[in-house]
C-alpha positions in Angstrom: 16.5 1.5 -17.2 15.1 -1.6 -15.5 11.8 -3.1 -16.8 11.1 -5.8 -14.4 12.1 -7.0 -10.8 14.8 -9.5 -12.3 16.5 -6.6 -14.1 16.2 -4.4 -11.0 17.8 -7.0 -8.7 20.5 -7.9 -11.2 21.5 -4.4 -11.6 21.6 -3.8 -7.9 23.7 -7.0 -7.3 26.0 -6.3 -10.2 26.7 -2.7 -9.1 26.8 -3.5 -5.5 24.0 -0.9 -4.7 20.7 -0.8 -2.9 17.5 -0.8 -4.7 16.8 2.7 -3.5 20.0 3.9 -5.1 19.2 2.3 -8.5 15.8 4.0 -8.3 17.3 7.4 -7.4 19.7 7.2 -10.3 16.9 6.2 -12.7 14.8 9.1 -11.6 17.8 11.4 -12.3 18.2 10.0 -15.6 14.5 10.0 -16.7 13.7 13.5 -15.3 17.1 15.1 -15.9 17.0 16.5 -12.4 19.7 16.6 -9.7 19.9 14.1 -7.0 19.0 16.9 -4.5 16.0 17.9 -6.5 14.9 14.1 -6.6 15.5 13.8 -2.9 13.7 17.1 -2.0 10.5 16.0 -4.0 10.5 12.5 -2.0 11.1 14.3 1.3 8.0 16.3 0.7 6.1 13.2 0.1 7.3 11.7 3.2 6.2 14.9 5.1 2.6 14.7 3.5 2.6 11.0 4.7 3.6 11.8 8.2 1.0 14.6 8.5 -1.7 12.3 7.4 -0.7 9.6 9.8 -0.5 12.1 12.7 -3.9 13.6 11.9 -5.5 10.3 11.6 -4.2 8.9 14.9 -4.9 11.9 17.0 -8.2 13.4 15.6 -11.6 11.9 15.2 -11.5 12.2 11.4 -14.9 11.4 9.8 -15.7 11.1 6.1 -18.6 13.2 4.6 -20.6 10.2 3.9 -20.3 8.9 7.5 -19.2 5.4 6.2 -15.6 5.6 7.8 -13.7 7.5 10.5 -12.3 7.2 14.1 -10.9 3.5 13.9 -7.4 4.5 13.9 -8.0 6.4 17.2 -9.8 3.3 18.6 -6.8 1.2 17.6 -4.3 3.5 19.3 -6.4 3.4 22.5 -6.6 -0.4 22.3 -2.8 -0.5 21.9 -2.4 1.7 25.2 -4.6 -0.6 27.1 -2.0 -3.3 26.5 -4.4 -6.2 26.0 -3.8 -6.8 22.3 -3.4 -10.4 21.0 -0.9 -9.6 18.1 2.1 -7.2 18.8 2.2 -3.4 19.5 4.4 -2.8 16.4 1.9 -4.6 14.1 -1.0 -2.9 15.4 0.6 0.5 15.4 1.4 0.0 11.6 -2.3 -1.0 11.1 -3.6 2.0 12.9 -1.4 4.1 10.9 -2.5 2.7 7.6 -6.0 3.1 8.6 -5.4 6.9 9.8 -4.1 7.7 6.2 -7.0 6.3 4.4 -9.4 7.9 6.8 -7.8 11.3 6.2 -8.1 10.4 2.5 -11.8 9.6 2.9 -12.3 12.8 4.7 -10.9 14.6 1.7 -7.6 15.3 3.5 -4.3 15.5 1.7 -2.4 12.1 1.4 0.4 10.7 -1.0 -1.1 8.1 -3.4 1.2 5.1 -3.0 0.4 3.8 -5.6 -3.3 5.1 -5.5 -5.4 7.1 -3.1 -7.4 4.0 -2.2 -4.2 2.1 -1.2 -2.3 5.1 0.3 -2.1 3.8 3.9 -0.1 0.6 3.4 3.2 2.2 2.7 3.2 5.0 5.2 1.6 2.7 7.8 4.3 0.2 7.6 7.0 2.9 7.6 5.8 4.9 10.6 4.5 1.8 12.5 8.2 0.5 12.3 9.8 3.9 13.1 10.1 3.4 16.8 11.5 -0.1 16.4 14.0 0.5 13.6 14.9 4.1 14.5 15.6 5.1 10.9 17.3 8.3 9.9 15.4 10.5 7.5 17.5 9.4 4.7 16.6 5.9 5.4 13.0 6.7 5.4 13.3 8.6 2.1 15.2 5.6 0.5 12.3 3.3 1.9 9.9 5.4 -0.4 12.3 5.0 -3.4 12.3 1.1 -2.9 8.5 1.2 -2.8 8.5 3.4 -5.8 10.9 1.0 -7.8 8.5 -2.0 -7.3 5.5 0.1 -7.9 7.1 1.2 -11.2 7.6 -2.3 -12.2 3.9 -3.2 -11.5 2.5 0.0 -13.2 4.5 -0.9 -16.4 3.9 -4.6 -16.5 0.5 -5.1 -14.9 -1.7 -2.5 -13.3 -2.3 -0.3 -10.2 -5.7 0.6 -11.0 -8.8 -1.0 -9.2 -11.0 -0.4 -12.3 -8.6 -2.3 -14.5 -7.4 -5.1 -12.2 -9.3 -5.3 -8.9 -8.1 -4.3 -5.5 -5.3 -6.7 -5.9 -3.7 -4.1 -8.3 -4.1 -1.3 -5.6 -3.9 -2.7 -2.0 -2.1 -5.7 -3.4 0.6 -3.7 -5.1 0.9 -1.4 -2.1 1.4 -4.3 0.1 4.1 -5.8 -2.2 5.7 -2.4 -2.4 5.8 -1.8 1.4 7.3 -5.3 2.2 10.0 -5.0 -0.3 10.7 -1.5 1.1 10.7 -2.7 4.6 13.3 -5.4 3.9 15.9 -2.7 2.8 15.0 -0.6 5.6 15.7 -3.5 8.0 19.1 -4.3 6.2 18.1 -7.0 3.9 19.3 -7.7 0.5 18.0 -6.6 -2.9 16.9 -10.3 -3.5 15.1 -10.5 -0.2 13.1 -7.4 -1.1 12.0 -9.1 -4.2 11.0 -12.3 -2.3 9.0 -10.1 0.1 7.2 -8.6 -2.7 6.3 -11.8 -4.3 5.1 -13.3 -0.8 3.1 -10.4 -0.2 1.4 -10.0 -3.6 0.7 -13.7 -3.9 -1.6 -13.4 -0.9 -3.4 -10.5 -2.3 -4.2 -12.4 -5.7 -7.7 -12.2 -6.7 -8.8 -9.4 -4.4 -11.7 -7.8 -5.9 -12.6 -4.0 -5.8 -16.2 -3.7 -4.7 -16.5 -0.2 -3.0 -19.9 0.3 -1.1 -21.7 3.1 -2.8 -18.7 3.6 -5.1 -16.9 5.3 -2.4 -13.2 4.6 -1.5 -14.1 3.8 2.1 -15.8 0.5 2.7 -13.9 -2.0 2.6 -11.1 -0.1 1.3 -9.8 1.4 4.7 -9.7 -1.9 6.4 -8.2 -3.6 3.4 -5.3 -1.0 3.8 -4.9 -2.5 7.4 -4.8 -5.9 6.3 -2.2 -5.0 3.5 0.1 -3.4 6.3 0.0 -6.5 8.5 0.6 -8.7 5.3 3.6 -6.6 4.3 5.3 -6.9 7.6 5.0 -10.5 7.9 6.0 -11.0 4.2 9.2 -8.9 5.1 9.9 -11.1 8.1 9.6 -14.2 6.1 11.9 -12.9 3.5 14.5 -11.7 6.0 14.2 -15.3 7.7 15.5 -16.7 4.3 12.1 -17.9 2.9 11.7 -17.6 -0.9 8.7 -17.5 -3.2 8.5 -20.7 -5.4 7.0 -18.4 -8.1 9.4 -15.5 -9.1 8.3 -12.0 -8.4 7.9 -11.1 -12.0 5.7 -14.1 -12.6 3.5 -13.2 -9.6 3.1 -9.7 -11.1 2.1 -11.3 -14.4 -0.4 -13.6 -12.7 -1.9 -10.6 -11.0 -2.4 -8.9 -14.3 -3.9 -12.0 -15.8 -6.3 -12.5 -13.2 -7.4 -8.8 -13.3 -8.2 -9.2 -16.9 -10.6 -12.1 -16.3 -12.4 -10.4 -13.4 -16.1 -9.5 -14.1 -16.7 -5.8 -14.5 -18.9 -5.9 -11.4 -15.9 -6.6 -9.3 -13.7 -3.8 -10.7 -14.5 -0.7 -8.9 -18.1 -0.4 -10.4 -19.7 -0.7 -7.0 -22.0 -3.3 -8.6 -20.7 -6.6 -7.1 -19.1 -8.1 -4.1 -19.7 -6.2 -0.8 -21.3 -3.2 -2.6 -24.0 -5.7 -3.7 -25.0 -7.0 -0.5 -28.2 -5.7 1.1 -26.5 -3.7 3.6 -24.1 -2.4 1.1 -27.1 -1.4 -1.3 -29.0 0.1 1.8 -25.9 2.3 2.6 -25.7 3.5 -0.9 -29.3 4.4 -1.0 -29.0 6.4 2.3 -26.1 8.4 0.8 -27.2 8.9 -2.7 -30.9 7.9 -2.9 -32.7 4.8 -4.1 -32.8 6.0 -7.7 -29.1 5.8 -7.9 -28.8 2.2 -6.5 -31.5 1.0 -8.8 -29.7 2.1 -12.0 
């Protein structure tokens, strides 16, 4: 079993296997289940992700609080107008990341990758890239196994919890996972996947968790959008041959240490950051009443 990214890459290179294959074999060893069972479970995760994406980009999904909803549809309409400033692929991925989190905020079914609050990045990147890369179902499933491998390392060496480490541990981890997985999907090497993870996560370090009204909506949904765009750029950089001067495992360790030093008000308590702004407090009062906000 690999314990960190260095061991994961060393094992993949030594055995001349993809990272996805290493993760599949580890799952088989740990769970004592067949390859078919492992694959079928991940296929179901893929189906849940696709359903969330399709619902979010085609329906006017709104949360009960009224804080979020409808932005994925707006982005899809904007793309269709053809006046966008970045690229169609990038914006499509962003819209699908937003779609997933809007479905989550509306109490829909999503697949936590690695958490519900960061659930949009991995599927957003995958389905945003689908038309460009034309992956088979197997390649899409393997993409999820790669994301899982890097998420496994983060969860066991740092944190994927906003309450423990800030949003860098949630959307940051998801961003790195998606970047690494996209590299393999695009035909890159295991080492390039690690470089993409490091590059992506470095740019999310220090990101606080400050949900307005304590709900996983504002600014969470839009942070997933930025995470998706960050992941795609990081993957491109790694595929171009650009490396991270700081090794991936050290970046993950730095993220953990930063999280440990964050004030409690910036770790999912809804007491600091954007949640503590006048507008943030007013929204919380509107939703839950002033007594809750003043506690």
